[in-house]
N, C-alpha and C positions, 0 to 999 in steps of 0.2 A: 897442379890446380891453381887457378888464378886467385889472388887475394880478394876477399870479400865475397867469394862464391863457395857454397857448400858442395858436398859430394852429390847432391841431387841435381846440380846444375842451376839451382835457384839462388837468388841473392841472399846474403846472410840476414836473418830476421832481426829487426830492431824492435825491442819491446815497447809496448804502449806506455809503460811507466817512464821509460827513458825519453820518449817523444814528448809526453806531457811536461816532464820536468824541464826539458830543453826549451819548449815553447814558453813556459812560465819564466824561466831565467832570462830568456831573450826579451820578453815583454817587460820584465822588471828592470833589467840593466839598461835598456835603451834610454829611458828618460834620465837615469843617473849619469850616463856618459854625456848625453847632450847637455844636461845641467852643469856638469863639471866643466864642459868646454865653454858654455855661454854665461856661467854665473858671474864672472867679472864684469862682462859687458852689461848684463842685466842689472847687477847691483849698482854699477856706476850710473847707468841711466836713471834708475829708480832713485838713487841718492841725490843726484843732481836735480832731478825734477822736484823731489821733496824739499831740498835745501832752497831752490829758487822760489818755490811757493812759500816756504816759511819766511824767507828774506823779504818777499813782496808784502806779506801780511804783517811783518813784525812792527813796522812803523805805525800803521793805523791801530794795531792792537795796543801798542804802547801809549798812543794818544788816548785811546778809549779808556785805558786803565787810569790815566791821569784824570780824565774827565769824571770817571766814577768816584775816584778818591776825593776830588774837589767837591763834587755834589754831596758826598757823605759828610765831609767836613763842614760844608756850608749849612747843611741841615742841623748839625750839632751846634754850630755857632748861633743859628737862629733860635734853637730851643733854649740855649743859655741866655740869650738876649731877652727873649720873652719872659723868662723867669725873673731876670734882674728888674725889668720894667714893672712887672706885677708886684714884686717885693717892695718897690719904692712908690707904688701908686697910692692915691688917696683912699680908695676903698679898703686897702689893707691897713692903713693907718687908722681909719675910723673904726675898723673892727677891733684893733688892738686897744683903742681908747675906750672901748665899751659902748660905742655909739651904734652898734648893730652890724650884722653881717650880710644884710640884703644887698648892699652895694657891691660887696665882694662876689656874691653869688651871681649877680647880674653881669659883672665884669668877666667872670669865668665862662658864663654862657656865651657872651659875645666873642671871647677868644676861641671857644670851641666851634662857633659858627664860622669864624674866619680861618681857623687852622684845623683841617680834618684829622691831622695826626695826634692832636691833643686828646688824651684819654681821661686825665684826672687832675684836679687842682685842690691842694690841701694847705690850710693855714693852721699852724700849731705853735704853742708857746714853747719856751725853753725846756719846760718839764715834760713835754710830750703831749700836753692837753690840746686836743683838736678843737679849734674855734669855729672853723667852717670847712666844708668839703663839697665839691661838685664833681661828678664823674659820669661816664657813660661806658656801656659794655663793649662797644666796638668803635673803630674809627668812623669818621664821616664818610659820605658817599664818594668823595674823591680820595679817600685814604687807601692805604695798601690792603691787599687781600690776605697776604701772609705777613705776620708781623710778630715782633716781640717787644716787651716794654723797655723803654729807655728812660730812666729816672734822672731828673735834674732838680737840685735843691739850691736855694739862694737865701741868705740871711735877711731878716727884716728888723725893724726897731725893737728895742727892749728884749733882745735875745731870741725873738721869735724867728720862724723860718717858713718859707713858702716852698712846697714840694709840687713839682709837675711831673707827670708821666706821659711820655709820647709813644706812639706806635712806630717803631723802627721797621722799615721795609726789608723783610728777609730776602725777597727776590732780588732787590738791588744789591744786597751784600753777596748773594750767591753769584750773580753775574760778574761782580768785581773779582771774586775768587776764580771763576772760570776763565776770565781773561788772563789772570795771572798764570794759571796752569798752562794755557795755550802758549804763552810766552816762554815758559820753562821748557815745554816740549820742543819749540822751535830751536832753542839753544842746544838741546840734546841732539837734534837732527844734525846740526852743524858738527857737534863732537863726533857723531857716528861717521859722517862723511869724511872727516879729517883723520880719525884715529882708529876706527874699528872695521874697515872693510875686510881685512884678511881673516879676522876671527869670525866675522859673520859668514864669510865664504866657507871656512872650515866647518862651522856649526851646521850650515845648510847641507853640505855634502854628507856630514855624519848623520844628520837627520834622515836625509833621503836614502842613504846607504842602509840605515837601520830598518827603514820601511822595506827596502829591497830584501834584506835578509829575512825579515818576518814573513813577507809575502812568499819568498822562495821556500822557507821551511814549511809554511802552511800548505803551499802547493805540493811539496814532496809528500807530506802526510796524506793529503787528499788523493794524490795520484796513487800512492801505495794502497790506500783503502779501496779506491776504485778498481785498480788492476787486480787486487786480491779477490774482490768479489767476482770480477769477470773470470779470473782464473778458476774460481770455484765452479762457475757455470761450465767452463770448458772441460774441467775434470769430470763433472757429472755427465756431460754429453759423451765424453770418451768412454766412460764406464757403461753407459747405455748402449753405445755402439758396439762394445765388446760383448754384449749380451747380459749385463747385470741390470735387471729390471727392478732391483731393490735400491738402486742408487737414488739418493735424494740430495737436494741442494738447500742448505739452511742459510738464508741471507736475511739479516735484520734490516729494518727500515721500510718506509712506505713509498719509496721512489720507484722510478721505472725499472731499476734492476731488481728490486724486491718483488714487483709485480711479475717481472719476467721469470724469476725463480719460482714463484707460486704457479705460474702457467706451466713451467717446465715440469714441476712435480706432478701437477694434475695430468699432464700429457703422459708422463711415465706410468702413472697409476692406470690411466685408461689403456695404455699400450699393454701393460701387464695383464689387466683384466681381459682385454680382447684376445691376447695370446692364449690365456688360460681357457677362454671360451672356445677358441678355434681348436685347441688341442682336445678339449672335451668333446666337441662335435666330431672331430676326427675319430676319437676312440668310440664314440657312440655309433658313428657310421660303420666302423669295422665290426662292432658288436651286432649291428643290424644285419650285416651280411651273414655273420655266423648264425644269428638267430633264425634267419630265413632258411638257411640250409639245414640247421638242426631240426627246425619245425617240420620241414619236408621229409627229412630222413627218419625222424622218430614217428611221425604221424602215420605213415603208410603201414608199418607192420603191426600197429597196435590192434586194429580190428581183427586181422587174421589170428593173432595170438589169443585174443579174448575168445573168439569163436572156437579155436582149437581146444582150449581148456574146457569151455562149456561142453563141447562134443565129447571130450574125453570123460568128463564126469557123467554125462547122461548115458554114455554107451556101456557103462559098467553094469553087468547083469549078475554079478556074484552075490553071495550071501555073507561075505565077511564084513562085519560091522566096523572093524578097525580100519580095513582098507577103504571102506566107503567114507568113513570120517576123515581119513587122511586126504582123499580126493576132494572132499568138500572144503577142508581147511586150505588146501593148495589153491583151489578155485577162488576162495575168498581173498587169499593173500595176493594172487595174481591180479584179481579184479581191483583191489585197493591200489596196488602199484600202478596199474594201467590208468586208474583215475588220477593218481598223482602225476603220471607222465602226461596225461591230457591237459591237466592244469598248467604244467610246465610248457607244453606245446602252445597252449593258448597265450601264455605270457610271451613266448618267443614270437608268435604270430603278431601279437600286439606291438611289440618292439619293431619287428621287421616290416610291418605294414603301416607304420605310423605315417599318416598323410602330412603333406606340407601345410603350414599355417596360411590361412587366407584372412588376414585381419580386415575387419570392418568396424565402423562405429558401434560400440556395444555399451549399453548402460549397465553399470555395476549392480544397480538395484534389480535389473532383470535377471542377471546371472545369479545373484543371491537368492532371488525367488525360486529359480530352478533348483538350487541346492536345498532350499528349505522344504521343497516338496518331495525330496527323496525319502522313502519310507524308513530306510535303515538309519537315517539321521534324526528321526523324530524324538524329541526330548533330549537330544545330545548336542545339537548345534545351536549356538547363540550368535545371532547376526546383529552387528552394530553399524548403522549407516551414519555417514557424516551429515552435517546440516545442509551442505550444498550437494546436488547430484554430481556424480563422477561418470564420465563417459570415456572409455578406453578404445584403443584400436586393437581388436582382438577377434580371434576365431571362437565363436560361442561354444562349439562342441569340444574343441581342444582345451580351452580354458576351464570348462566345466569338468572335463576329465582330469585335468591337473589338480584342481581344487578338491575334487572327489578323492583322489589319491591321498592328498595331504590330510583331509578330514578323517578318512578311514584309518590312516596311520596314527593320527592323534587319538582316536577312540581306542584303538588297540593298545597304544602306549599307556593311556590312563587306566584301562582295565588291568593291564599287566602290573601296574603299580598299586593295584588294590583300591582304585577309586572308581567314581561313577563313569569316567570316560567322557566328560563334557569337553567340548571344543568351542572356542570363541574365535570368530572371524570378524575383522574390522578392515575398513579401507578408507583412504583419503587421497586427495590430490596434492601433488607438489608442483605447482605451476612454475616455480623457478627452474626446475629441472625438466619439466614437461613429462612427468611420469606419475603414475598412480602407485601407491604403496598399499599392499594387501598383506595383513598379518594373520596367521593361523596359530593360536595358542592351545596347548594341550595340558593335561595334568600328569603327564608321565614323569619319568626320571630324568629327562633332559638328554642332551647329547654331549659327550665328552669333547674337549677341545681338539684332541687328536683325530676325532672321527667326523668333524664337521664338513670336511671335503670328501672323505671316503664314502659317506653314506649315499652320495649321488652317483657312485660308480655302479655299473651293472653287477648283479649277483652278490652285492654286499648288503647283508640284512642281519638284524638281531632277532628276528622272529623265526621260530622253529619251522613253521609252514610257509614262510615267505620265499619268494623267488629273487627278491632284491632288484626288481625291475621297475617298481612303481615310482620311486623317487628319480631314477634315471630317466624314465619317460617324462616325468614332470619337469625336470631340469631342461631337457631338450625342447619341450614345448615352450618354456619360458624364453630360452635363447632364440628359438625360431621366431618369436614375437618381437625380438629386439630388446628383451628385458633380461631379468636374471632371477634366480632363486637361490637363497642361502639360508643358513641357520644363524640366528643372531647370537652374539657372544653371551649376552646377559640372559638370565632366565626370564620366562614369561611371568606376568603377575600371578598366574595360577600355579606357578612353581615348576612347570614343565618346560618343554622346548618351545621356541617361537620361530616359525618359518616365515620368511619375508619374501614376498613376490613383488617384483616391480615390472610394470608393463607401460608402454608409451600411452599418453593421453591421445584421444582422437583429435 
């Protein structure tokens, strides 16, 4: 046998998991290999470009840093010079000599009008006593928007001092620091270009390789999960193909595979139900053939037997009372048995001559009205209609016969349990499934779990005088309509059994 070929002549199967893992590894390794090959060139080009740009900008940035520093120092010198001139001015001397402080206040206002950065002017003696003060809350219109106070103090005559507070421009200081940081970054770029390319290359490969390992591990886990779910579906399909209609696939999640598993389970349930219905119809068909033959074979000799017995009794002319009584008892027994056989023949005939269903649009209210008019149901049958009218596709005569059988069984079951024998019938529409649901509840003792399927078989009955064909006929009528008839597992609200009939909506 050739390598790679199995004994069936087909190529050796490669699992979906192996394929997925191979594709993921190839996809993840490709950029790693390309990066490892080109990382030196890419890093060199990037470093050279960055270093050239940094070198081109380094000189103007250094000049800008010097300009910022000179501007800041110039402002500081200007503030100190203004404080020295004011400390030596005539208004300050007049205020110290006790000649009044109005001149100092006017001079402070003039300085504030000329210098928008000036916030406060204060004159105080050596002991801290404030002789005069002029201030404003914010800098002038041309002053800085963001600022912090910069105090300047200069001595005056007789130990006094003049204190000035200026608004130092915070944005100007931030810009100076930012230029310094940019210059530091440009120097580090040169260091990286000259001393760290190998370590950067190794770090880059390790980083990308770690990502590859993480992606591959994640891909393997996802592939195993995906293929495991698909394998569960394949296993369920094989079990169904082998005839196991109880096989179900339990897949978690709300993705496409979860929906597929749900559809598969519903399909198997439908298949199991359809197979059970087909087998049931086959059995009923066989029983119908038997019933027709039995009805024909039994019915013919009944009348001659009955006539012969009657003639035998009437022809006795003797005077023996015991013999006469024996003949009368025999005639009564034979007559009763013949009547029982006739009931059995009628049941056989009903099963054997069951007509095919001819569904037409039928209002459930009309069918319920027919049942409510039956004399034997008077005072026993409770009908509950839904708010909306329900129209089914059904044969009026056959569905009435089906429901009549169910109601009669319910009345007998309730009476056998020692109750009134009331039966409740309700119906509603299930538009999602396109069916009508009709329930018939009784007050009997219910149906055991082991008997819920057997009671629909012919000649299975719990009544002494029953033939066991009523429910079989009802089940066949339901199936002929494309519906179903079953006994619900839970008891009815009345405590007895609940029979559920489903038929298609019109």
